[in-house]
BAFI-3210 file (N, C-alpha, C; in Angstrom, 3 decimals, decimal comma, padded with zeros to 6 digits):
// residues 243
n [1|2|3|4|5|6|7|8|9|10|11|12|13|14|15|16|17|18|19|20|21|22|23|24|25|26|27|28|29|30|31|32|33|34|35|36|37|38|39|40|41|42|43|44|45|46|47|48|49|50|51|52|53|54|55|56|57|58|59|60|61|62|63|64|65|66|67|68|69|70|71|72|73|74|75|76|77|78|79|80|81|82|83|84|85|86|87|88|89|90|91|92|93|94|95|96|97|98|99|100|101|102|103|104|105|106|107|108|109|110|111|112|113|114|115|116|117|118|119|120|121|122|123|124|125|126|127|128|129|130|131|132|133|134|135|136|137|138|139|140|141|142|143|144|145|146|147|148|149|150|151|152|153|154|155|156|157|158|159|160|161|162|163|164|165|166|167|168|169|170|171|172|173|174|175|176|177|178|179|180|181|182|183|184|185|186|187|188|189|190|191|192|193|194|195|196|197|198|199|200|201|202|203|204|205|206|207|208|209|210|211|212|213|214|215|216|217|218|219|220|221|222|223|224|225|226|227|228|229|230|231|232|233|234|235|236|237|238|239|240|241|242|243]
n.u [000,846|000,570|001,803|000,010|000,850|001,434|-000,836|-000,584|-001,733|-001,669|001,073|001,724|000,335|001,742|004,219|003,636|002,877|005,322|006,580|005,516|006,959|009,580|009,810|008,479|009,322|008,932|006,185|006,021|007,612|006,105|003,746|004,657|004,973|002,500|001,781|000,282|-001,050|-003,708|-004,158|-003,920|-005,298|-004,928|-004,144|-005,526|-005,913|-007,457|-007,837|-007,983|-009,411|-010,930|-012,317|-013,662|-016,335|-019,698|-020,227|-020,556|-021,309|-022,989|-023,074|-022,475|-025,450|-028,088|-030,566|-032,749|-035,024|-034,010|-032,928|-034,974|-035,635|-037,558|-037,168|-034,582|-031,751|-029,098|-026,440|-024,686|-023,263|-022,614|-021,140|-018,962|-017,961|-017,126|-015,268|-013,301|-011,941|-008,960|-007,206|-009,307|-010,136|-012,245|-015,820|-019,182|-022,254|-025,359|-028,534|-031,288|-034,750|-034,193|-031,566|-027,979|-025,901|-022,687|-020,134|-016,745|-013,400|-010,105|-006,909|-003,389|-003,167|-003,386|-002,750|-003,442|-005,990|-006,955|-008,179|-006,653|-003,975|-001,685|000,446|000,015|-002,684|-003,798|-006,171|-005,968|-003,935|-001,408|000,883|001,056|001,273|003,958|004,717|003,378|000,874|-002,568|-003,677|-001,699|-001,480|-002,434|-001,433|-003,070|-004,201|-006,438|-008,602|-011,388|-013,942|-016,595|-016,757|-016,217|-014,376|-011,682|-009,789|-007,239|-004,704|-006,046|-007,489|-008,083|-009,935|-011,784|-012,607|-014,374|-016,726|-015,678|-013,007|-012,235|-010,817|-012,015|-011,693|-011,525|-014,100|-015,582|-014,819|-015,849|-018,565|-019,001|-018,605|-020,789|-022,975|-022,691|-023,810|-026,220|-027,845|-030,069|-030,053|-030,491|-028,816|-025,503|-023,953|-021,029|-018,817|-016,092|-016,170|-015,595|-017,543|-019,867|-019,414|-019,259|-021,850|-023,332|-022,706|-024,279|-026,875|-026,587|-026,107|-028,577|-030,115|-028,892|-029,313|-031,889|-033,890|-036,965|-036,693|-038,213|-038,999|-036,665|-036,020|-036,432|-034,439|-032,222|-032,425|-032,018|-029,302|-028,036|-028,890|-027,662|-024,976|-024,773|-026,422|-026,258|-027,773|-029,475|-030,238|-028,659|-027,363|-027,631|-026,042|-027,692|-029,539|-028,452|-030,490|-032,110|-030,971|-030,504|-029,127]
n.v [-001,193|002,172|004,870|007,753|011,071|013,797|016,572|020,094|021,663|019,867|019,559|022,158|022,399|020,510|021,747|024,054|022,896|021,875|024,305|025,238|023,965|024,577|027,291|030,089|030,494|029,113|029,395|032,167|032,846|031,730|033,212|035,804|035,572|036,034|038,649|041,718|040,608|038,794|036,948|038,161|039,301|041,379|043,917|046,329|048,413|051,195|051,015|048,414|045,889|043,935|045,131|047,208|047,523|048,109|047,057|043,599|041,658|040,454|041,647|041,268|041,569|042,662|042,326|040,133|039,356|039,395|036,965|035,178|032,828|031,128|028,830|026,540|025,529|023,506|024,648|023,319|024,337|027,033|026,497|025,208|027,333|029,165|027,614|027,482|029,855|031,767|030,927|029,647|026,558|024,710|024,819|025,568|026,436|027,669|028,423|030,492|031,573|034,224|034,924|034,128|031,710|031,063|028,762|028,297|026,882|027,953|028,102|027,897|029,120|031,769|035,124|037,148|036,303|036,347|038,796|039,821|039,148|036,320|033,479|032,684|032,763|030,628|028,038|025,380|022,533|021,328|019,906|017,192|016,128|015,933|013,893|011,708|011,210|011,763|013,186|015,126|015,388|013,063|011,058|009,664|008,154|008,273|010,163|012,448|011,702|012,444|015,112|018,196|020,177|020,023|020,033|019,142|018,462|019,674|021,852|025,416|027,031|029,873|031,681|033,975|035,912|038,317|037,696|036,928|038,473|041,572|041,867|039,238|038,303|040,066|039,266|036,666|037,279|038,744|036,710|035,053|036,775|037,214|034,990|034,896|037,458|038,620|038,152|038,946|039,302|038,174|035,932|035,116|032,828|031,236|029,776|027,000|025,248|026,222|025,681|022,872|022,214|023,388|021,729|019,471|020,365|020,902|018,318|017,099|018,458|017,884|015,210|015,021|015,285|016,461|019,570|021,275|020,786|021,253|023,879|025,723|024,884|025,451|028,260|028,913|028,314|030,176|032,612|032,627|032,763|035,019|037,106|037,577|035,750|034,216|031,631|028,596|026,760|023,287|020,356|018,642|015,748|012,428|010,772|012,448|013,069|012,119|008,962]
n.w [000,000|-000,846|000,941|001,959|001,065|003,292|003,494|002,561|004,593|006,731|007,075|007,817|010,223|011,736|011,757|013,216|015,577|016,413|016,782|019,145|021,043|020,397|019,971|018,070|015,486|013,033|012,472|012,503|010,317|008,296|008,598|007,946|005,247|004,100|004,517|003,560|001,431|-000,279|001,631|004,010|006,883|008,573|007,854|008,145|006,449|004,871|002,182|001,577|-000,297|000,940|002,979|001,898|001,499|002,812|006,179|006,366|008,145|011,110|014,526|018,104|019,932|022,031|021,078|021,075|019,448|016,843|016,494|016,501|014,826|012,305|010,905|009,788|007,799|006,575|004,519|002,027|-000,148|000,538|002,813|001,684|000,137|002,112|003,491|001,574|001,740|002,447|005,407|006,650|007,826|008,203|007,813|008,713|007,477|008,183|007,068|007,855|007,959|007,711|008,474|008,385|009,853|010,933|011,559|012,205|011,824|012,200|010,437|009,553|007,079|006,526|007,660|010,545|011,292|013,826|016,124|018,115|020,474|020,975|020,811|023,429|023,792|022,516|022,043|021,460|021,994|020,279|020,551|020,847|018,347|017,694|019,312|018,516|019,554|020,548|022,799|024,623|027,341|028,591|027,047|025,410|022,378|020,795|018,913|019,537|017,818|017,604|017,897|016,231|016,756|018,941|022,068|021,578|019,140|016,924|014,488|014,801|017,406|018,682|021,441|021,909|019,975|019,068|018,889|016,390|013,560|012,186|009,460|008,507|009,174|007,635|005,067|004,993|005,288|002,902|001,006|001,481|001,053|-001,622|-002,801|-001,501|-001,564|-000,353|002,336|005,801|008,217|009,087|011,108|012,809|014,265|015,989|018,238|020,287|021,525|020,354|017,585|017,624|018,524|016,478|014,395|014,964|014,452|011,755|010,823|011,342|009,481|006,939|006,829|006,171|008,041|009,479|010,574|012,065|014,691|016,012|015,971|018,079|019,863|018,308|018,124|020,805|021,063|019,238|020,248|022,734|022,022|020,332|021,238|023,949|025,392|028,146|028,649|028,795|026,152|025,342|024,005|021,307|022,077|021,224|020,220|018,848|016,507|013,178|012,168]
ca.u [000,000|001,353|001,444|-000,406|001,698|000,673|-001,244|000,080|-002,266|-001,169|002,469|001,766|-000,091|002,859|005,268|003,239|002,953|006,732|006,983|005,114|008,025|010,907|009,725|007,466|009,965|008,338|004,902|006,240|008,090|004,967|002,840|005,221|004,816|001,201|001,505|-000,068|-001,598|-005,107|-004,188|-003,601|-006,498|-004,515|-003,538|-006,290|-005,777|-008,769|-007,912|-008,030|-010,697|-011,703|-013,142|-014,072|-017,791|-020,428|-020,043|-021,406|-021,564|-023,658|-022,269|-023,202|-026,550|-029,065|-031,873|-033,092|-035,930|-033,278|-032,569|-036,183|-035,754|-038,713|-036,713|-033,156|-031,273|-027,660|-026,089|-023,411|-022,541|-022,027|-020,107|-017,795|-017,425|-016,417|-014,109|-012,286|-011,280|-007,685|-007,276|-010,436|-009,935|-013,547|-016,916|-020,581|-023,152|-026,773|-029,430|-032,630|-035,668|-033,718|-030,148|-027,016|-025,052|-021,465|-019,150|-015,510|-012,124|-009,067|-005,639|-002,235|-003,057|-003,537|-002,321|-004,395|-007,336|-007,352|-008,204|-005,656|-003,362|-000,666|000,512|-000,474|-004,142|-004,258|-007,047|-005,616|-002,579|-001,075|002,225|000,998|001,656|005,380|004,898|002,605|-000,308|-003,643|-003,749|-000,347|-001,544|-002,676|-000,801|-004,099|-003,990|-007,713|-009,301|-012,815|-014,497|-017,939|-016,636|-015,494|-013,258|-011,270|-008,687|-005,946|-004,456|-007,190|-007,358|-008,183|-011,160|-011,570|-013,704|-015,343|-017,019|-014,768|-011,637|-011,954|-010,597|-013,139|-011,438|-011,909|-015,559|-016,084|-014,581|-016,833|-019,866|-019,067|-018,740|-022,158|-023,911|-022,558|-024,756|-027,492|-027,866|-031,218|-029,936|-030,496|-027,581|-024,633|-023,297|-019,865|-018,049|-015,242|-016,242|-015,536|-018,824|-020,823|-019,164|-019,631|-023,307|-023,846|-022,550|-025,408|-028,025|-026,289|-026,282|-030,020|-030,627|-028,423|-029,861|-033,264|-034,847|-037,811|-036,010|-039,132|-038,984|-035,362|-035,784|-036,298|-033,104|-031,274|-032,498|-031,376|-027,853|-027,545|-029,140|-026,641|-023,677|-024,748|-027,235|-026,149|-028,874|-029,227|-030,487|-027,458|-027,714|-026,998|-026,008|-028,852|-029,371|-028,186|-031,696|-032,817|-030,183|-030,519|-027,861]
ca.v [000,000|003,398|005,808|009,074|012,194|014,773|017,778|021,322|022,097|018,952|019,907|023,420|022,130|019,854|022,749|024,944|022,108|021,881|025,641|025,433|023,441|025,101|028,687|030,362|030,973|028,495|030,025|033,571|032,911|031,429|034,347|036,936|035,299|036,472|040,048|042,601|039,828|038,424|036,074|039,002|039,891|042,284|045,130|047,474|049,496|051,618|050,675|046,967|045,520|043,063|045,933|048,402|047,583|048,247|045,861|042,528|040,648|040,917|041,708|040,969|042,485|042,161|042,285|038,723|039,070|039,196|035,550|034,363|032,211|030,239|027,588|026,550|024,442|023,499|024,954|022,698|025,206|028,149|025,934|024,994|028,645|029,742|026,751|027,737|031,134|031,672|030,987|028,862|025,128|024,045|025,774|025,151|027,572|027,342|029,508|030,497|032,349|035,605|035,100|033,040|031,463|030,431|028,267|027,993|026,621|028,621|027,396|028,766|029,507|033,223|035,823|038,143|035,772|036,738|040,244|040,207|038,023|035,545|032,056|032,440|032,696|029,475|027,127|024,001|022,057|020,412|019,341|015,745|015,761|015,571|012,696|010,620|010,946|012,744|013,994|015,201|015,321|011,687|010,104|008,979|008,207|008,204|011,446|012,472|011,861|013,009|016,563|018,798|020,920|019,442|020,792|018,576|018,098|020,168|023,229|026,366|027,701|031,168|031,685|035,060|036,354|039,411|037,203|036,857|039,817|042,119|041,619|037,857|038,226|040,791|038,417|035,592|037,880|039,062|035,463|034,562|037,712|037,052|033,935|035,145|038,913|039,061|037,760|040,114|039,388|037,000|035,841|034,248|032,545|030,046|029,216|025,534|024,632|026,646|024,940|021,473|022,110|023,732|020,525|018,583|020,890|020,699|016,898|016,839|019,028|017,198|013,857|015,085|015,308|017,633|020,308|022,206|020,529|021,610|025,308|026,394|024,548|026,210|029,663|029,025|028,338|031,406|033,725|032,587|033,150|036,299|038,193|037,550|034,955|033,690|030,195|027,903|025,676|021,983|019,595|017,825|014,329|011,596|010,164|013,447|013,302|010,920|008,233]
ca.w [000,000|-000,941|002,010|001,490|001,441|004,073|002,771|002,992|005,881|007,747|007,316|008,547|011,590|012,402|011,964|014,290|016,800|016,800|017,211|020,524|021,884|020,034|019,578|017,061|014,264|011,842|012,190|012,198|008,946|007,443|008,685|007,217|003,819|003,622|004,812|002,444|000,332|-000,077|002,795|005,168|007,480|009,646|007,316|008,632|005,473|004,354|000,758|001,433|-000,910|001,816|003,892|001,170|001,426|004,067|007,003|005,851|009,164|012,314|015,740|019,330|020,180|022,995|020,408|020,887|018,323|015,598|016,432|016,583|013,502|012,154|010,288|009,462|006,952|006,289|003,136|001,661|-001,072|001,273|003,687|000,820|-000,239|003,257|003,761|000,556|001,989|003,164|006,858|007,162|007,588|008,133|007,983|008,671|007,262|008,306|006,674|008,432|007,136|007,544|008,779|008,174|011,020|010,447|012,510|011,484|012,455|011,429|010,337|009,325|005,671|006,424|008,858|011,020|011,498|015,181|016,294|019,104|021,175|020,285|021,133|024,782|023,798|021,745|022,773|021,122|022,274|019,193|020,732|020,737|016,982|017,675|020,136|017,948|020,366|020,398|024,014|025,160|028,801|029,041|026,145|024,644|020,937|020,094|018,830|019,844|016,486|017,605|017,943|015,111|017,339|020,217|022,678|021,214|017,738|016,168|014,019|015,899|017,823|019,316|022,404|021,756|018,609|018,723|018,745|014,957|013,032|011,422|008,037|008,216|009,212|006,465|003,894|005,057|005,004|001,475|000,246|001,640|000,417|-003,074|-003,201|-000,820|-001,368|000,420|003,737|006,685|008,993|009,057|012,407|012,629|015,471|015,997|019,581|020,175|021,864|019,323|016,347|017,824|018,562|015,158|013,590|015,227|013,704|010,343|010,543|011,290|008,238|005,730|006,839|005,700|009,140|009,631|011,634|012,729|016,119|016,572|015,770|019,376|020,369|017,498|018,537|022,119|020,821|018,601|021,164|023,775|021,456|019,624|021,816|025,401|025,934|029,489|028,668|028,313|025,211|025,552|022,746|021,005|022,410|020,040|019,647|018,050|015,300|012,319|012,022]
c.u [000,882|000,886|001,063|000,570|000,877|000,332|-000,480|-000,411|-001,791|000,285|002,592|001,359|001,022|003,967|004,927|003,181|004,378|007,143|006,557|006,223|009,357|010,880|008,787|008,046|009,319|007,046|005,071|006,716|006,940|003,985|003,351|005,039|003,539|000,921|001,314|-000,557|-003,071|-005,263|-003,896|-004,879|-006,155|-003,973|-004,195|-006,199|-007,145|-008,944|-007,979|-009,389|-011,552|-012,638|-013,669|-015,583|-018,390|-020,283|-021,051|-021,779|-022,244|-022,744|-023,120|-024,271|-027,518|-030,456|-032,235|-034,035|-035,219|-032,866|-033,779|-036,465|-036,929|-038,330|-035,209|-032,832|-029,780|-027,434|-024,721|-022,599|-021,874|-020,952|-018,822|-017,147|-016,621|-015,166|-012,974|-011,518|-009,951|-007,902|-008,393|-010,211|-011,245|-014,637|-018,258|-021,406|-024,587|-027,594|-030,753|-033,536|-035,198|-032,209|-029,298|-026,155|-023,880|-020,602|-017,899|-014,415|-011,078|-007,810|-004,538|-002,116|-003,351|-003,001|-003,391|-005,804|-007,857|-007,287|-007,142|-005,024|-002,361|-000,732|-000,093|-001,991|-004,673|-005,110|-006,701|-004,161|-002,251|000,305|002,227|001,381|003,100|005,665|004,139|001,386|-001,346|-003,651|-002,388|-000,345|-001,667|-001,935|-001,795|-003,924|-005,282|-008,395|-010,770|-013,545|-015,879|-017,923|-015,817|-014,247|-012,947|-010,126|-007,308|-005,890|-005,635|-006,806|-008,033|-009,568|-010,786|-012,798|-014,777|-015,535|-016,016|-013,320|-011,246|-011,810|-011,781|-012,942|-011,823|-013,427|-016,190|-015,944|-015,581|-018,221|-020,044|-019,296|-020,163|-023,153|-023,808|-023,561|-026,153|-027,635|-029,020|-031,153|-029,880|-029,165|-026,817|-023,822|-022,235|-019,144|-017,208|-015,178|-016,373|-016,878|-019,886|-020,649|-019,591|-021,141|-023,926|-023,759|-023,737|-026,659|-027,814|-026,521|-027,764|-030,605|-030,187|-028,871|-031,326|-034,305|-035,704|-037,283|-036,925|-039,097|-037,677|-035,099|-035,633|-034,930|-032,034|-031,253|-031,864|-029,864|-027,397|-027,815|-028,063|-025,306|-023,676|-025,612|-027,314|-027,310|-028,513|-029,459|-029,303|-027,863|-026,983|-027,020|-027,277|-028,590|-029,226|-029,460|-032,483|-032,081|-030,170|-029,151|-027,380]
c.v [001,244|004,370|007,155|010,137|013,192|015,996|018,975|021,734|021,183|019,262|021,185|023,219|021,462|020,853|023,659|024,212|022,059|023,232|025,922|024,988|024,141|026,566|028,854|030,789|030,407|029,175|031,490|033,752|032,683|032,599|035,519|036,792|035,911|037,958|040,855|041,826|039,557|037,507|036,840|039,667|040,904|043,616|046,388|048,670|049,894|051,292|049,178|046,577|044,621|043,850|047,197|048,558|047,883|046,947|044,795|041,495|041,278|040,874|041,330|042,019|041,848|042,074|040,838|038,473|038,847|037,737|034,636|033,763|031,233|028,891|027,682|025,369|024,611|023,795|024,370|023,623|026,360|027,665|025,707|026,335|029,262|028,932|027,013|029,035|030,924|031,778|030,176|027,398|024,391|025,072|025,070|026,416|027,068|028,582|029,370|031,309|033,779|035,779|033,939|032,942|030,600|029,992|027,858|027,501|027,315|027,754|028,403|029,211|030,979|033,828|036,841|037,629|036,133|038,252|040,731|038,952|037,270|034,095|031,745|032,278|031,504|028,553|025,671|023,712|020,984|019,789|017,827|015,246|015,283|014,302|011,497|010,248|012,030|013,706|013,999|015,056|013,888|010,656|009,330|009,188|008,242|009,567|011,308|012,763|012,505|014,531|017,058|019,521|020,317|020,258|020,336|018,247|018,448|021,500|024,128|026,961|029,005|031,467|032,722|035,441|037,403|038,965|037,037|038,266|040,262|041,889|040,201|037,732|038,952|039,941|037,272|036,136|038,203|037,812|034,930|035,472|037,659|036,033|034,178|036,643|039,407|038,745|039,005|040,277|038,070|036,998|034,755|034,059|031,294|029,455|027,702|024,874|024,982|025,832|023,482|021,279|022,434|022,526|019,577|019,051|020,700|019,242|016,540|017,327|018,221|015,734|013,830|015,084|016,567|018,408|021,262|022,026|020,895|023,113|026,056|026,117|025,342|027,674|029,881|029,125|029,689|032,630|033,784|033,115|034,589|037,411|038,112|036,810|034,325|032,183|029,469|026,766|024,395|021,219|018,776|016,383|013,491|011,054|011,155|013,759|012,036|010,277|008,295]
c.w [000,000|000,130|001,398|001,956|002,240|003,226|003,300|004,373|007,003|008,092|008,128|009,993|012,372|012,706|013,127|015,622|017,323|017,359|018,642|021,463|021,629|019,593|018,415|015,725|013,020|011,474|011,847|010,769|007,981|007,418|007,862|005,711|003,260|003,821|003,529|001,218|000,607|001,132|004,082|005,665|008,560|009,141|007,867|007,692|004,936|002,875|000,511|000,850|-000,030|002,718|003,218|001,085|002,798|004,855|006,629|006,898|010,376|013,516|016,942|019,575|021,161|022,384|020,095|019,723|016,992|015,418|016,647|015,211|013,481|011,540|010,064|008,564|006,709|004,815|002,815|000,762|-000,340|002,240|002,900|000,461|000,894|003,569|002,774|000,791|002,712|004,668|007,467|006,820|007,389|008,381|007,929|008,486|007,315|007,984|007,411|007,509|006,940|007,713|008,295|009,425|010,587|011,617|011,755|012,424|011,583|011,372|010,024|007,869|005,453|007,703|009,259|011,201|012,885|015,314|017,268|019,675|020,326|020,717|022,494|024,822|022,997|022,612|022,515|021,483|021,247|019,352|020,683|019,364|016,931|018,460|019,588|018,756|020,094|021,577|024,681|026,679|029,300|028,208|025,309|023,153|020,130|020,082|019,220|018,539|016,479|017,660|016,759|015,602|018,697|020,806|022,219|019,725|016,830|015,546|015,043|016,118|018,520|020,158|022,107|020,301|018,162|018,590|017,280|014,409|012,189|009,926|007,640|008,194|008,026|005,205|003,846|004,719|003,532|000,637|000,319|000,927|-001,112|-003,591|-002,626|-000,535|-000,497|001,902|004,619|007,401|008,909|010,350|012,358|013,951|015,259|017,397|019,498|020,445|020,823|018,048|016,496|017,891|017,201|014,225|013,765|014,480|012,202|009,961|010,443|009,973|007,028|005,684|006,425|006,794|009,072|010,833|012,394|014,243|016,803|016,541|017,093|019,993|019,622|017,927|019,906|021,966|020,287|019,465|022,242|023,252|020,956|020,231|023,335|026,046|027,261|029,580|028,034|027,381|025,567|024,240|022,549|021,422|021,136|019,403|018,798|016,749|014,464|012,249|010,574]
res [m|i|a|r|q|p|t|l|r|q|l|l|l|m|a|c|g|l|s|l|a|f|g|l|s|a|c|n|t|y|t|a|k|f|q|k|s|a|h|d|y|s|s|r|s|p|n|d|p|k|v|a|r|i|q|s|f|g|t|l|s|a|r|s|p|s|h|d|n|k|s|f|k|y|s|s|q|l|s|y|d|v|r|a|l|p|g|v|n|s|a|i|v|i|l|t|d|k|n|a|y|v|g|i|m|t|d|w|t|a|t|g|t|k|s|h|g|g|a|a|t|r|e|q|d|n|t|g|t|t|e|g|v|y|n|i|d|t|g|g|k|t|p|v|y|r|e|m|v|t|p|y|n|s|y|f|s|h|k|d|v|s|d|l|s|s|e|l|r|q|t|i|g|n|a|i|r|k|k|q|p|g|i|q|d|i|y|i|s|a|n|r|e|y|v|n|q|l|l|l|f|a|r|a|s|w|k|g|q|d|t|a|g|l|t|d|d|f|n|t|l|v|k|y|v|f|s|l|g|k|e|i|p|t|p|l|p|e|h|r|i|p|k]
***
């Protein structure tokens, strides 16, 4: 059997895992490569075409009615479009009767995806890559396949909505509005729990389940993340998701 060659993103993840132990020179060199290019989300230049339009994404708001969605469905095409953007490793896009909700994981294929902070603010520990294990703390070798984003050997999550740079969110919003110009608001987050729960709703939709009975659960999730909702969302029970 011929062994598969690692992809560019896999090699970059391994390089950045190594940099956690031996310094950040590998990632810094890689980051510098993209500065002032289409892969740069940190230029903050008023002439940058990525931010030359009216803001295309929604922000945190206490206006809960804006998240009182009546229906939702997973969009494979928009998910693919967002996943194809520099700096985005994975994406889930769910459309409702008025809004779009996006969950992403970032990677090292762009610079400036974060609005602030550095290595100290990373949520994932990928040093197990260099040891041939999944969990560097326990030595465990088995990933948690039921989750899209994990704390170990995973691409990157970001706790708060504002942790993603405005240029990245603008680029994602523009990509969605290109295909869905009538959408009201687009809400984007890379929060680990949000992305993992969003995956469950997406799975229910792409499996052809009637999602009407899940809409209230979906609204609880997005209100908590994007409008300071007080009701804490919990993952959908397995029996409510098609196999």
